[in-house]
SESEKOL-894048 format. One record per residue (C-alpha): residue in one letter; x, y, z. Coordinates in steps of 0.05 Angstrom, whole numbers, plus 5000, padded with zeros to 4 digits. Each point is the difference from the previous one (the first is absolute). Layout:
N
aXYZ/...
END
This chain:
165
m507547425206/l494350134952/f500850444938/t494650194951/n502350254933/a493450084966/g499450504947/g498550284936/g494850484967/a499250344930/h502150644981/t493350324989/p497950755005/f494550185048/g493549994972/r501449374954/v500749495052/s495149505005/p496349725059/d503449324988/e506650274993/v498850375068/d498149355033/d506049644968/v505450455024/l497250085068/a499049275005/r507449864979/n503350535039/l496350105060/s494549445011/a504949454986/p505450275050/y494650095052/l497149354995/t506749624993/v502350345065/q493549885036/t500449274981/l507049895017/a501250505059/p497449505050/a505849554993/l505050495006/n504649965062/e502550585040/h505550344967/a497449874930/s499950554948/i494650144946/v502150454942/l494550244948/m502150254934/s497850744990/s502850494945/i501950714993/a493850064962/a496650035068/t502750735012/a502950224931/g493350154964/l501749664938/p495650154941/g495849444973/l501449585061/g494050265048/v497549295018/y506449675006/s502650585040/a494150035042/a500549205016/k507750085016/a498450585049/g494649505031/a506049525009/r504450535037/a494250135044/l498649205011/a507449985021/r499450575054/t493349715027/l502149325003/a507050215034/v495050245056/e495949455000/l505049454999/a505550325043/g496949685066/r502049314965/g506850264990/v498650004921/r503350584960/v496650304938/n502950424950/a499450194928/v505050114940/s498550494950/p504449954936/g501050504949/y502249894925/i502449285002/d503049654938/t495249385003/s497549994923/s502649784936/d494650424964/p503150524955/e494750565018/v500749865074/r507249994999/e500250674960/f494650315057/l505049775054/r506050304961/a496750674991/g498050015072/a506749915028/a500550724985/t495650145057/i503949575051/p505850325040/l504049394992/a499050104924/r498849224987/v494549515004/g500349525053/r501549235005/p495449465023/e505349755046/e500250685036/v492749915008/a501249295033/a505450275043/a495550545033/v494449455010/l505749515032/f502450565044/l492950155030/a498749265008/s506749915036/d501550115077/d504150584980/a493650344991/g497349745065/y497550715024/i496750184932/t492649924995/g494750444964/s505550274951/d500150094920/l506749904973/f500850364936/v504849674952/d499750554941/g506650344995/g497250615036/r494350084951/n494950075057/q504050625019/v498850334935/q494050414980/t498649854929/q494750444963/y496249734943/r496850394950/
END
């Protein structure tokens, strides 16, 4: 199993993102996973699984996260493309797209997550172990006929159309 869990990016409004920030965010969220898979895929045998970390930002249109969102959308597209390219070798490739997950001790981030819970049908923020369970499922034989998919771990957030004003 190969799991790429690269990520991160600043919350910067459109028009204020520097070229260096674009390069950094794309490198961490798209280039690094791509190059990791490219390097390690030849060593994977039949029935192997690759899981790429994406995000609900790839589909949700979150303000201030344009570069991050584009990079995570690229990770989703990469998973679908690699699923086709590596299928002949018996290697499955999928993505996981977490929503608001409680991973920070920063008070501002925790407040952002708490406020965001109001937009989630399950009315709570997710736990890291719930994301880990999704990754482990996709890596397991129980997901043996799943490839090219994006599993949302977001409490139903992806199903909600939120308007920003």
